[in-house]
TIKOL-378005 format. One record per residue (C-alpha): residue in one letter; z, x, y; residue number from 1. Coordinates in nm, 2 decimals, always signed. Each point is the difference from the previous one (the first is absolute). Layout:
<nodes>
<type A, up Z, east X, north Y, seq NUM>
...
</nodes>
This chain:
<nodes>
<type M, up +16.94, east +15.29, north +0.46, seq 1>
<type N, up -0.37, east -0.13, north -0.08, seq 2>
<type K, up +0.09, east -0.37, north +0.09, seq 3>
<type H, up +0.16, east +0.09, north +0.30, seq 4>
<type L, up -0.23, east +0.21, north +0.21, seq 5>
<type M, up -0.37, east +0.02, north +0.11, seq 6>
<type G, up -0.21, east +0.29, north +0.14, seq 7>
<type I, up -0.21, east -0.02, north +0.31, seq 8>
<type I, up -0.18, east +0.33, north +0.11, seq 9>
<type D, up -0.13, east +0.02, north +0.33, seq 10>
<type A, up -0.32, east +0.21, north -0.02, seq 11>
<type T, up -0.13, east -0.07, north +0.36, seq 12>
<type T, up +0.13, east +0.30, north +0.15, seq 13>
<type F, up -0.24, east +0.23, north +0.16, seq 14>
<type H, up +0.14, east +0.34, north +0.12, seq 15>
<type E, up -0.22, east +0.21, north +0.27, seq 16>
<type D, up +0.13, east +0.33, north -0.15, seq 17>
<type L, up -0.15, east -0.07, north -0.36, seq 18>
<type Q, up -0.32, east -0.10, north +0.14, seq 19>
<type E, up -0.18, east +0.27, north -0.19, seq 20>
<type L, up +0.11, east -0.13, north -0.32, seq 21>
<type A, up -0.02, east -0.38, north +0.08, seq 22>
<type V, up -0.37, east -0.02, north +0.10, seq 23>
<type H, up -0.13, east -0.15, north -0.31, seq 24>
<type R, up +0.34, east -0.12, north -0.14, seq 25>
<type S, up +0.33, east -0.20, north +0.10, seq 26>
<type V, up +0.30, east +0.23, north +0.04, seq 27>
<type A, up +0.14, east -0.16, north -0.33, seq 28>
<type A, up -0.28, east +0.15, north -0.20, seq 29>
<type I, up +0.01, east +0.36, north +0.12, seq 30>
<type P, up +0.00, east +0.24, north -0.29, seq 31>
<type F, up +0.33, east +0.18, north -0.05, seq 32>
<type G, up +0.15, east +0.24, north -0.25, seq 33>
<type G, up -0.35, east +0.06, north -0.21, seq 34>
<type R, up +0.02, east -0.31, north -0.17, seq 35>
<type Y, up +0.18, east -0.28, north +0.22, seq 36>
<type R, up -0.07, east -0.23, north +0.28, seq 37>
<type L, up +0.27, east -0.04, north +0.28, seq 38>
<type I, up +0.06, east -0.36, north -0.08, seq 39>
<type D, up +0.07, east +0.11, north -0.35, seq 40>
<type F, up +0.35, east +0.09, north +0.08, seq 41>
<type V, up +0.14, east -0.33, north +0.17, seq 42>
<type L, up -0.19, east -0.21, north -0.25, seq 43>
<type S, up +0.12, east +0.22, north -0.29, seq 44>
<type N, up +0.37, east -0.03, north +0.14, seq 45>
<type M, up -0.03, east -0.38, north -0.01, seq 46>
<type V, up -0.12, east -0.04, north -0.34, seq 47>
<type N, up +0.27, east +0.24, north -0.11, seq 48>
<type S, up +0.25, east -0.23, north +0.17, seq 49>
<type G, up -0.11, east -0.28, north -0.19, seq 50>
<type V, up -0.22, east -0.17, north +0.23, seq 51>
<type E, up -0.26, east -0.21, north -0.16, seq 52>
<type S, up -0.19, east -0.15, north +0.31, seq 53>
<type V, up -0.13, east +0.23, north +0.28, seq 54>
<type G, up -0.22, east -0.09, north +0.31, seq 55>
<type I, up -0.22, east +0.27, north +0.15, seq 56>
<type F, up -0.10, east -0.10, north +0.37, seq 57>
<type P, up -0.29, east +0.23, north +0.10, seq 58>
<type K, up -0.20, east +0.00, north +0.32, seq 59>
<type F, up -0.27, east +0.25, north +0.02, seq 60>
<type Q, up -0.20, east +0.22, north -0.25, seq 61>
<type Y, up +0.16, east -0.14, north -0.30, seq 62>
<type R, up -0.29, east +0.01, north -0.26, seq 63>
<type S, up +0.13, east +0.31, north -0.16, seq 64>
<type L, up +0.34, east -0.11, north +0.01, seq 65>
<type M, up -0.10, east -0.31, north -0.20, seq 66>
<type D, up -0.20, east +0.23, north -0.24, seq 67>
<type H, up +0.29, east +0.21, north -0.06, seq 68>
<type L, up +0.26, east -0.28, north -0.06, seq 69>
<type G, up -0.28, east -0.24, north -0.18, seq 70>
<type S, up +0.21, east -0.28, north -0.22, seq 71>
<type G, up +0.31, east +0.21, north +0.05, seq 72>
<type R, up +0.01, east +0.07, north -0.38, seq 73>
<type D, up +0.11, east +0.36, north +0.04, seq 74>
<type W, up +0.31, east -0.12, north +0.16, seq 75>
<type D, up +0.05, east -0.26, north -0.27, seq 76>
<type L, up -0.09, east -0.28, north +0.28, seq 77>
<type N, up -0.29, east -0.17, north -0.16, seq 78>
<type R, up +0.19, east -0.28, north -0.12, seq 79>
<type K, up -0.03, east -0.39, north -0.02, seq 80>
<type R, up +0.28, east -0.07, north +0.18, seq 81>
<type D, up +0.06, east +0.17, north +0.35, seq 82>
<type G, up -0.17, east +0.37, north -0.01, seq 83>
<type L, up -0.23, east +0.18, north +0.26, seq 84>
<type F, up -0.12, east -0.21, north +0.32, seq 85>
<type F, up -0.23, east +0.11, north +0.28, seq 86>
<type F, up +0.02, east -0.16, north +0.33, seq 87>
<type P, up -0.25, east +0.17, north +0.26, seq 88>
<type S, up +0.07, east -0.07, north +0.35, seq 89>
<type P, up -0.23, east -0.30, north +0.15, seq 90>
<type I, up +0.10, east +0.14, north +0.34, seq 91>
<type L, up -0.18, east +0.32, north +0.09, seq 92>
<type D, up +0.01, east +0.00, north +0.39, seq 93>
<type K, up +0.36, east +0.03, north +0.03, seq 94>
<type P, up +0.19, east +0.34, north +0.01, seq 95>
<type N, up +0.30, east +0.04, north -0.25, seq 96>
<type F, up +0.34, east -0.03, north +0.14, seq 97>
<type G, up +0.18, east +0.15, north -0.26, seq 98>
<type I, up +0.07, east -0.03, north -0.37, seq 99>
<type G, up +0.01, east -0.35, north -0.11, seq 100>
<type S, up -0.24, east -0.21, north +0.18, seq 101>
<type L, up +0.09, east -0.35, north +0.06, seq 102>
<type D, up -0.32, east -0.12, north +0.07, seq 103>
<type H, up -0.13, east +0.17, north -0.32, seq 104>
<type F, up +0.26, east -0.14, north -0.17, seq 105>
<type A, up -0.06, east -0.36, north +0.14, seq 106>
<type A, up -0.37, east +0.02, north -0.11, seq 107>
<type N, up +0.12, east +0.02, north -0.37, seq 108>
<type I, up +0.33, east -0.19, north +0.02, seq 109>
<type D, up -0.09, east -0.21, north -0.33, seq 110>
<type Y, up +0.06, east +0.34, north -0.17, seq 111>
<type L, up +0.35, east +0.01, north +0.14, seq 112>
<type K, up +0.09, east -0.38, north -0.06, seq 113>
<type R, up -0.13, east -0.02, north -0.34, seq 114>
<type S, up +0.21, east +0.33, north -0.12, seq 115>
<type T, up +0.31, east -0.07, north -0.21, seq 116>
<type Q, up +0.16, east +0.33, north +0.12, seq 117>
<type E, up +0.29, east -0.07, north +0.25, seq 118>
<type Y, up -0.05, east +0.35, north +0.16, seq 119>
<type A, up -0.28, east +0.17, north +0.16, seq 120>
<type L, up -0.04, east +0.39, north +0.01, seq 121>
<type I, up -0.24, east +0.10, north +0.29, seq 122>
<type A, up -0.10, east +0.37, north -0.01, seq 123>
<type N, up -0.27, east +0.22, north +0.17, seq 124>
<type C, up -0.25, east +0.14, north -0.24, seq 125>
<type Y, up +0.02, east +0.39, north +0.13, seq 126>
<type T, up +0.34, east +0.14, north -0.12, seq 127>
<type V, up +0.03, east +0.22, north -0.27, seq 128>
<type F, up +0.32, east -0.07, north -0.16, seq 129>
<type N, up +0.16, east -0.09, north -0.36, seq 130>
<type M, up +0.27, east -0.28, north +0.08, seq 131>
<type D, up +0.18, east -0.25, north -0.22, seq 132>
<type F, up +0.01, east -0.33, north +0.20, seq 133>
<type Q, up +0.27, east -0.16, north -0.20, seq 134>
<type P, up +0.29, east +0.17, north +0.18, seq 135>
<type L, up -0.16, east -0.10, north +0.34, seq 136>
<type L, up -0.01, east -0.38, north -0.13, seq 137>
<type N, up +0.34, east +0.00, north -0.13, seq 138>
<type W, up +0.14, east +0.18, north +0.33, seq 139>
<type H, up -0.19, east -0.27, north +0.19, seq 140>
<type I, up +0.12, east -0.29, north -0.16, seq 141>
<type E, up +0.38, east +0.13, north -0.01, seq 142>
<type A, up -0.01, east +0.09, north +0.35, seq 143>
<type G, up -0.14, east -0.36, north +0.10, seq 144>
<type C, up -0.29, east +0.14, north +0.22, seq 145>
<type D, up -0.31, east -0.20, north +0.11, seq 146>
<type V, up -0.23, east +0.30, north +0.06, seq 147>
<type T, up +0.07, east +0.35, north -0.14, seq 148>
<type E, up -0.22, east +0.30, north +0.13, seq 149>
<type V, up +0.01, east +0.31, north -0.24, seq 150>
<type R, up +0.05, east +0.32, north +0.19, seq 151>
<type H, up -0.03, east +0.34, north -0.08, seq 152>
<type T, up +0.17, east +0.29, north +0.20, seq 153>
<type N, up +0.09, east -0.29, north +0.25, seq 154>
<type K, up -0.38, east -0.09, north +0.04, seq 155>
<type S, up -0.18, east -0.32, north -0.10, seq 156>
<type M, up -0.19, east +0.04, north -0.31, seq 157>
<type G, up -0.18, east -0.30, north +0.08, seq 158>
<type I, up +0.13, east -0.20, north -0.30, seq 159>
<type Y, up +0.20, east -0.33, north +0.04, seq 160>
<type L, up +0.19, east -0.24, north -0.20, seq 161>
<type I, up +0.00, east -0.37, north +0.09, seq 162>
<type K, up +0.06, east -0.33, north -0.17, seq 163>
<type T, up -0.33, east -0.18, north -0.09, seq 164>
<type S, up +0.11, east -0.34, north +0.18, seq 165>
<type L, up +0.12, east +0.21, north +0.30, seq 166>
<type L, up -0.35, east +0.18, north +0.03, seq 167>
<type I, up -0.18, east -0.33, north -0.02, seq 168>
<type E, up +0.21, east -0.15, north +0.27, seq 169>
<type L, up -0.08, east +0.32, north +0.23, seq 170>
<type I, up -0.35, east -0.02, north -0.06, seq 171>
<type E, up -0.01, east -0.38, north +0.09, seq 172>
<type T, up +0.22, east +0.05, north +0.31, seq 173>
<type R, up -0.18, east +0.33, north +0.12, seq 174>
<type N, up -0.16, east -0.17, north +0.30, seq 175>
<type E, up +0.34, east -0.12, north +0.12, seq 176>
<type T, up +0.18, east +0.33, north -0.07, seq 177>
<type G, up -0.26, east +0.21, north +0.11, seq 178>
<type Y, up +0.02, east +0.24, north -0.30, seq 179>
<type L, up -0.31, east +0.14, north -0.11, seq 180>
<type S, up +0.13, east +0.23, north -0.31, seq 181>
<type I, up +0.32, east +0.06, north -0.22, seq 182>
<type K, up +0.02, east +0.31, north +0.22, seq 183>
<type D, up +0.04, east -0.21, north +0.29, seq 184>
<type I, up +0.30, east -0.20, north -0.16, seq 185>
<type V, up +0.21, east +0.31, north -0.08, seq 186>
<type S, up -0.08, east +0.14, north +0.34, seq 187>
<type D, up +0.16, east -0.29, north +0.18, seq 188>
<type I, up +0.34, east +0.10, north +0.08, seq 189>
<type N, up +0.07, east -0.36, north +0.11, seq 190>
<type S, up -0.10, east -0.17, north -0.36, seq 191>
<type P, up +0.22, east -0.27, north -0.13, seq 192>
<type L, up -0.10, east +0.14, north -0.32, seq 193>
<type K, up +0.22, east +0.26, north -0.19, seq 194>
<type L, up -0.18, east +0.29, north +0.01, seq 195>
<type C, up +0.10, east +0.27, north -0.25, seq 196>
<type Y, up -0.11, east +0.36, north -0.07, seq 197>
<type Y, up +0.00, east +0.18, north -0.34, seq 198>
<type D, up -0.02, east +0.36, north -0.01, seq 199>
<type Y, up -0.23, east +0.17, north -0.26, seq 200>
<type K, up +0.11, east +0.35, north -0.10, seq 201>
<type G, up -0.30, east +0.10, north -0.24, seq 202>
<type Y, up -0.33, east +0.20, north +0.10, seq 203>
<type A, up -0.21, east -0.20, north +0.24, seq 204>
<type V, up -0.28, east +0.08, north +0.21, seq 205>
<type M, up -0.23, east -0.25, north +0.21, seq 206>
<type I, up -0.34, east +0.14, north +0.05, seq 207>
<type D, up -0.12, east -0.09, north +0.33, seq 208>
<type S, up -0.19, east +0.31, north +0.07, seq 209>
<type I, up -0.19, east +0.30, north -0.13, seq 210>
<type K, up +0.28, east +0.23, north +0.06, seq 211>
<type E, up +0.24, east -0.23, north -0.22, seq 212>
<type Y, up -0.27, east -0.07, north -0.24, seq 213>
<type Y, up -0.03, east +0.40, north -0.08, seq 214>
<type S, up +0.36, east +0.07, north +0.04, seq 215>
<type A, up +0.10, east -0.27, north -0.27, seq 216>
<type S, up -0.28, east +0.11, north -0.22, seq 217>
<type M, up +0.12, east +0.36, north -0.01, seq 218>
<type D, up +0.35, east -0.14, north -0.04, seq 219>
<type L, up -0.14, east -0.11, north -0.36, seq 220>
<type L, up -0.04, east +0.37, north -0.09, seq 221>
<type R, up +0.39, east +0.04, north +0.02, seq 222>
<type Q, up +0.22, east -0.08, north -0.31, seq 223>
<type E, up +0.27, east -0.15, north +0.18, seq 224>
<type I, up -0.23, east -0.24, north +0.16, seq 225>
<type W, up -0.20, east -0.08, north -0.29, seq 226>
<type K, up +0.32, east -0.09, north -0.20, seq 227>
<type Q, up +0.09, east -0.28, north +0.26, seq 228>
<type L, up -0.34, east -0.15, north +0.00, seq 229>
<type Y, up -0.11, east +0.01, north -0.35, seq 230>
<type L, up +0.29, east -0.14, north -0.23, seq 231>
<type K, up -0.06, east -0.09, north -0.35, seq 232>
<type E, up +0.20, east -0.33, north +0.06, seq 233>
<type R, up -0.20, east -0.12, north +0.30, seq 234>
<type P, up -0.34, east +0.13, north -0.06, seq 235>
<type I, up -0.26, east -0.02, north +0.28, seq 236>
<type F, up -0.31, east -0.19, north -0.14, seq 237>
<type T, up -0.35, east +0.04, north +0.13, seq 238>
<type K, up -0.35, east -0.10, north -0.11, seq 239>
<type V, up -0.07, east +0.18, north -0.34, seq 240>
<type K, up -0.34, east +0.16, north -0.02, seq 241>
<type D, up -0.09, east +0.18, north -0.31, seq 242>
<type E, up -0.10, east +0.35, north +0.06, seq 243>
<type P, up -0.05, east +0.29, north -0.22, seq 244>
<type P, up +0.25, east +0.31, north +0.03, seq 245>
<type T, up -0.06, east +0.23, north +0.26, seq 246>
<type R, up -0.18, east +0.31, north -0.13, seq 247>
<type Y, up +0.09, east +0.36, north +0.14, seq 248>
<type L, up -0.28, east +0.23, north -0.04, seq 249>
<type K, up +0.05, east +0.39, north -0.05, seq 250>
<type G, up +0.13, east +0.16, north +0.31, seq 251>
<type S, up +0.18, east -0.30, north +0.14, seq 252>
<type T, up +0.35, east +0.00, north +0.12, seq 253>
<type V, up +0.24, east -0.29, north +0.12, seq 254>
<type Q, up +0.34, east +0.03, north +0.13, seq 255>
<type N, up +0.25, east -0.24, north +0.12, seq 256>
<type S, up -0.26, east -0.29, north +0.03, seq 257>
<type I, up -0.04, east -0.36, north -0.10, seq 258>
<type V, up -0.34, east -0.02, north -0.18, seq 259>
<type A, up -0.13, east -0.37, north -0.11, seq 260>
<type N, up -0.22, east -0.04, north -0.32, seq 261>
<type G, up -0.39, east +0.05, north +0.00, seq 262>
<type C, up -0.02, east +0.31, north +0.20, seq 263>
<type L, up -0.21, east +0.33, north -0.06, seq 264>
<type I, up +0.18, east +0.30, north +0.15, seq 265>
<type E, up -0.17, east +0.35, north +0.01, seq 266>
<type G, up +0.19, east +0.13, north +0.34, seq 267>
<type V, up +0.35, east +0.04, north +0.09, seq 268>
<type V, up +0.25, east -0.29, north +0.08, seq 269>
<type E, up +0.33, east +0.07, north +0.18, seq 270>
<type N, up +0.25, east -0.25, north +0.13, seq 271>
<type S, up -0.26, east -0.29, north +0.01, seq 272>
<type I, up -0.04, east -0.33, north -0.11, seq 273>
<type I, up -0.35, east -0.07, north -0.19, seq 274>
<type A, up -0.10, east -0.37, north -0.08, seq 275>
<type R, up -0.21, east -0.10, north -0.31, seq 276>
<type G, up -0.35, east +0.13, north -0.03, seq 277>
<type V, up +0.01, east +0.27, north +0.25, seq 278>
<type R, up -0.23, east +0.30, north -0.05, seq 279>
<type I, up +0.11, east +0.36, north +0.13, seq 280>
<type G, up -0.25, east +0.28, north -0.05, seq 281>
<type K, up +0.01, east +0.34, north -0.11, seq 282>
<type G, up +0.18, east +0.25, north +0.23, seq 283>
<type A, up +0.14, east -0.29, north +0.23, seq 284>
<type V, up +0.36, east +0.01, north +0.11, seq 285>
<type I, up +0.18, east -0.31, north +0.10, seq 286>
<type K, up +0.34, east +0.01, north +0.15, seq 287>
<type N, up +0.24, east -0.24, north +0.16, seq 288>
<type S, up -0.26, east -0.26, north -0.01, seq 289>
<type I, up -0.06, east -0.37, north -0.11, seq 290>
<type I, up -0.33, east -0.05, north -0.17, seq 291>
<type M, up -0.06, east -0.38, north -0.07, seq 292>
<type Q, up -0.23, east -0.16, north -0.28, seq 293>
<type K, up -0.35, east +0.16, north -0.12, seq 294>
<type T, up -0.02, east +0.25, north +0.29, seq 295>
<type Q, up -0.20, east +0.30, north -0.06, seq 296>
<type I, up +0.11, east +0.36, north +0.10, seq 297>
<type G, up -0.27, east +0.25, north -0.01, seq 298>
<type E, up +0.01, east +0.35, north -0.13, seq 299>
<type N, up +0.20, east +0.27, north +0.21, seq 300>
<type C, up +0.14, east -0.25, north +0.25, seq 301>
<type V, up +0.35, east +0.07, north +0.14, seq 302>
<type L, up +0.19, east -0.32, north +0.12, seq 303>
<type D, up +0.35, east +0.02, north +0.14, seq 304>
<type S, up +0.17, east -0.30, north +0.13, seq 305>
<type V, up -0.25, east -0.26, north +0.00, seq 306>
<type I, up -0.03, east -0.36, north -0.11, seq 307>
<type L, up -0.33, east -0.08, north -0.18, seq 308>
<type D, up -0.05, east -0.37, north -0.03, seq 309>
<type K, up -0.19, east -0.17, north -0.32, seq 310>
<type D, up -0.37, east +0.13, north -0.06, seq 311>
<type V, up -0.01, east +0.27, north +0.24, seq 312>
<type K, up -0.21, east +0.29, north -0.08, seq 313>
<type V, up +0.07, east +0.37, north +0.13, seq 314>
<type E, up -0.29, east +0.24, north -0.03, seq 315>
<type E, up +0.03, east +0.32, north -0.16, seq 316>
<type G, up +0.16, east +0.28, north +0.21, seq 317>
<type T, up +0.18, east -0.22, north +0.25, seq 318>
<type N, up +0.31, east +0.10, north +0.17, seq 319>
<type L, up +0.26, east -0.27, north +0.12, seq 320>
<type I, up +0.32, east +0.15, north +0.12, seq 321>
<type T, up +0.22, east -0.21, north +0.21, seq 322>
<type P, up +0.37, east -0.01, north +0.09, seq 323>
<type A, up +0.25, east -0.18, north -0.22, seq 324>
<type S, up +0.13, east -0.19, north +0.31, seq 325>
<type S, up -0.36, east -0.16, north +0.07, seq 326>
<type P, up -0.19, east -0.02, north -0.32, seq 327>
<type Y, up -0.38, east -0.06, north +0.00, seq 328>
<type V, up -0.13, east -0.30, north -0.14, seq 329>
<type L, up -0.33, east -0.08, north -0.10, seq 330>
<type R, up -0.10, east -0.36, north -0.03, seq 331>
<type K, up -0.14, east -0.16, north -0.32, seq 332>
<type G, up -0.34, east +0.08, north -0.10, seq 333>
<type T, up -0.03, east +0.31, north +0.24, seq 334>
<type V, up -0.23, east +0.28, north -0.08, seq 335>
<type Q, up +0.17, east +0.36, north +0.14, seq 336>
<type G, up -0.23, east +0.24, north +0.03, seq 337>
<type A, up +0.07, east +0.40, north +0.03, seq 338>
<type W, up -0.17, east +0.02, north +0.34, seq 339>
<type I, up +0.27, east -0.19, north +0.19, seq 340>
<type N, up +0.29, east +0.20, north -0.16, seq 341>
<type S, up +0.33, east -0.01, north +0.19, seq 342>
</nodes>
């Protein structure tokens, strides 16, 4: 398969409803599940499907994304031939018109023309799923499709399969056809191309709002969901960071939670996701919450249904209790004092 398929990840998307988590980073780099970033899922799926050439097309706030992916070593993409490529958009003043901007591809068309892969898989960067693309490629070829859109529960997943030569042709003729993106092409009911739809039946969530982010994160605490996402034969790779084991001090308890390495826990943690390097003080109670890297929670705090971004500091005795239907978000680097308890 690796001789046939190249991966293209559109990391240009900005969701207004995710702004609280995307102020300092692209959507692709939003932390998820205690140790991953959203892009890890689609990138790992490509690698596990044998893809050896992946182009990342970001637009805004992509420094943390580049820092996370680095040379691609943790995905075995640091290779002499093919590997991982970054193509930041040179066009910042135009709005996005959907997954697979043809203008953005046109600015980097040499990458496509030099590729040896016959097919291109174009995908968004914010779907949490574990999919083998080999059956999709086989189905696309056998059905004689020009463009295949992957769907889940009858909705587009923002993932498209197309011949690389046809993609180049569509890019070069975009001014005549009026197509602005791959999404435009599959939405054209009068298109002369053979458009096909492939139904993906596994677990998949497109993270496009704080509500979806919180819900999908809490899904990870359910064993039946965990078993669909984290498969031994198709692991989700991420940037490896060496951290010591988490320390659980006397009086601490942890129930039904994901806790990364490097934490120090003296309080109570229930139904929560705790990223690496988090400190939870004595007497603190954390329930139904997502706590990102290196956040510090003081003694005797009570937090329920909140999302604390990286490097947040919650001062001693603070109460933050919000409904799970609208979780409270504290931005990266915020200091939350007890004087503004909710």
